[in-house]
N, C-alpha and C positions, 0 to 999 in steps of 0.2 A: 504493500499500499504506499502511495506516495502522498505528499502534501496536498495535491489537489483532490484525491479521493476523501482525505479528511476533511478539508474544507467543504466539499459538497454535503458530506454527511452532517456536518455541524450546522450549515445553513438550511438543510431540510428539517433538521430537529428543531432549530430556532424557529423556522417558519410554522411548524406543526404546534409548537408551544404557543406562539403568538395567535394562532387561530383559536385555540382552546381558551386562551386568555380572553380573546374577543368575545367568544361565545358566553363565557361566564360573566364578564362585565356587562354584557347586554341583558342578560337575564336579571342581574340586580339593578341595572339602571331602570329598567321597565317597572320595577318595584319601588321607585323613588329614592333609591340610594344615591345621595348627592356625590359621594365619593367615586362610586362606579360610574356615575354620569360623566364626570370629569375625566376619568381614565378612558372611557369609551370614546368621548370627544377627541382626546389626544390620539388614540389609535386611528380614528377616521382622519384626523388632520395629518398625521404622519404616514398614513397607508400602511400600517403595521397590523398584520393579522386579517386584513381586509383591503380592498381598493381604496385609495385615497378619495374622499368625498367631503368636499368643504361644506356643503349645504348641511349634510348630516352632522359634521363636527359642530357647525354653527348651532344647530338644533340641541345637541346634547350639551354644548357649553352654556346655552341659554337655560336650559332645565336646571343644570347644576347651579347656576347664578342664582336663579330664582328660589332655589332651595337653600340659598346661603352659603355656598362654597366660594371663599374668598379668591382663590386662585382663578376659578371659573369667571367670576366677576371681572377680573383683570383681562382674561384672555378674550372675554366678550367685547370689553372695551377695544382691545387691539384689533379684533375681527372687523368692528364697525370703523375703526380708524383706517384700515387698510383696504376695507371693501372685499374681504375674503368669505365666501360663503354667504354674503349678503351685500346690500348696497352700502356704500360710504355713508355715514350719518354722523357728524361731528357732535350733534346734541346727544345721541345715544352713547357716543364714545365718552364724552365728558361724564355722562350719568353714570356709566358702569365704572369709569376709572374713580369717580368720586366715591362711589359705593365701596369698591375695594379698598380705597384709601382710608375711608372712615373705619373700615375693619382692620386696619394695620398693615396693608400689602404695601411694602416699601417702594416697589417699582411703580405701582399705580400712583403713589405720593409724588414721585419724581415726575411722572408723566402730567399729573395736574400742575406742578410747578412750571413745567414747560408751556402747558396751555395758558396759564395765567400770564405768563411772560409774553407769549405770542399774541394773545388776543385782547388783553386788557391794559 
């Protein structure tokens, strides 16, 4: 066996684990588990364990954010800012960054500072 064989086996094993991970996060996310919703959104966003799908990533980030997940609140602001999986919307960008910042998310606090500097 050479290193290419080992690499192919590891990649296949990793992909199978990601598909299994995706399956179980999806099950838990449908039952309103905000941590699973965040993880599922990240898998959709990165295309790990499933095809990359920004609209589905947006959907699950939004569900997790509405359920109080601080990281999801930040990521949702980012998606609105960049127009990934949804239309760009600076008002919603600001809203979600502010929500995450109020909950102690450091990067969201930095983003808000930049918004205030740029727009006020």
